[in-house]
C-alpha angles and dihedrals in degrees: 000000000000121000125206114227115196119213110252115206126226088245092052089052090048093051090047089053087050090053092051091054089050089053091053089049089052092055090054092048093055090081094084135041093240089046090053091054097045089037092062091050094051091043090057098045097037094051093042090064091070094042092054090048091051089056093051090080090059097053116143096209144358090269091051091049090051092048093050092048089047089053093052089048091052091051094049089050091052089049091055088052091054091046088054093051092046089054096043091048090051091235091136128015109266092231090061091052097050098086091047093049092047091051089050090053092049093048089049090051090052092049092049089051092048091051095045092051092046092051090050092051091047092049092048091051 
């Protein structure tokens, strides 16, 4: 029996690691009612980033690629919003959130660059 192994990019691995960190944050947030509500929101958006990135490699066209990258960017932006609320509501110490927030900002920057380059290539074609 032959198995098919898909190539997983470094960026896919990075966004999967980000999702795992979000899952760990979610487990900490479950200790309060407010944390449960916000936790479900950040769990959804934070894990969706990697799911969108995983779909990028299966884009059917340049427009589809750009849409999938845009979807991932929207999810990471939403995750940054929830991280801000978690910090402002003192649900988690801000210092503990800083590395996660920095990673979200870096992932967002990569996604913006990917979309910009894809749009340039599509316009040049």
